[in-house]
C-alpha positions in Angstrom: -5.1 28.0 64.1 -5.1 26.4 60.6 -1.7 25.1 61.0 -3.2 22.7 63.7 -6.1 21.8 61.7 -4.5 20.9 58.9 -2.2 18.7 60.9 -4.8 17.0 63.0 -6.9 16.4 59.9 -3.7 14.9 58.0 -2.9 12.6 60.8 -6.5 11.4 61.2 -6.4 10.2 57.8 -3.3 8.5 58.7 -1.2 10.5 56.0 2.2 11.8 55.9 3.3 15.5 54.8 4.8 13.3 51.5 1.1 11.8 51.0 -0.9 15.1 51.5 1.7 17.2 49.2 1.1 14.5 46.3 -2.6 14.4 46.6 -2.4 18.6 46.1 0.5 18.8 43.5 2.5 20.6 45.9 6.1 20.2 47.7 6.1 18.5 51.3 7.8 21.9 52.3 4.6 23.4 51.6 2.7 21.2 53.8 5.5 21.4 56.3 5.0 25.2 56.4 1.6 25.2 56.7 1.7 23.0 59.7 4.6 24.9 61.3 2.4 28.3 60.8 5.1 29.7 58.5 2.7 30.1 55.7 -1.0 29.6 55.2 -2.6 27.8 52.3 -4.2 29.8 49.3 -7.6 29.9 48.9 -7.4 27.2 46.3 -5.9 25.0 48.5 -8.3 25.9 51.3 -11.1 24.3 49.3 -8.9 21.4 48.2 -8.5 20.3 51.8 -11.8 21.0 52.9 -13.2 18.6 50.1 -10.0 16.1 50.8 -10.6 16.2 54.6 -14.7 16.3 54.4 -14.8 19.4 56.5 -16.0 23.0 55.8 -13.5 25.7 54.7 -15.0 27.7 57.6 -14.1 25.0 60.0 -10.4 25.0 58.5 -10.4 29.0 58.9 -11.7 28.9 62.4 -15.2 30.5 61.4 -17.2 28.2 63.0 -16.8 25.6 65.7 -18.4 22.9 63.7 -17.3 20.4 61.4 -19.0 18.0 58.6 -19.1 14.4 58.1 -19.9 12.6 54.8 -23.0 11.0 55.5 -23.5 9.6 51.5 -24.5 6.4 51.6 -26.4 6.3 54.8 -29.9 5.5 55.1 -32.4 8.1 56.4 -32.4 6.0 59.6 -28.4 6.0 60.1 -28.7 9.9 59.7 -31.6 10.2 62.0 -29.4 8.2 64.8 -26.4 10.5 64.1 -28.3 13.3 64.8 -29.8 12.0 68.0 -26.5 11.0 69.2 -25.1 14.6 68.4 -27.6 16.1 70.2 -27.3 13.7 73.1 -23.9 14.3 73.4 -24.1 18.2 73.3 -26.9 18.0 76.0 -24.9 15.7 78.2 -21.6 18.0 77.7 -23.8 21.1 78.4 -25.0 19.7 81.8 -21.8 18.1 82.8 -20.1 21.9 81.9 -17.9 19.9 79.6 -16.5 22.0 76.7 -16.9 20.5 73.3 -13.7 19.5 71.2 -12.9 22.2 68.5 
């Protein structure tokens, strides 16, 4: 579970395994092992990954099916629009029987 999320988030940021390893001051093989499911990040790296990718540790660990977005720098109106859009999409997906992406 965490393996897929780390890889997905890394690719979303257009980072290589080497790029991520350098940001965390670890080896590329450590990142590769996480993504292959051979090992899991320590608590320290779970927190660092969450901060780096602007997601919650719960999301990385699969505890909840929500993620967070960084809204710093947005106006109150921008934030209201984002919340309205999210609620609209949830309603639309529920009405159409679609399952939200994890």
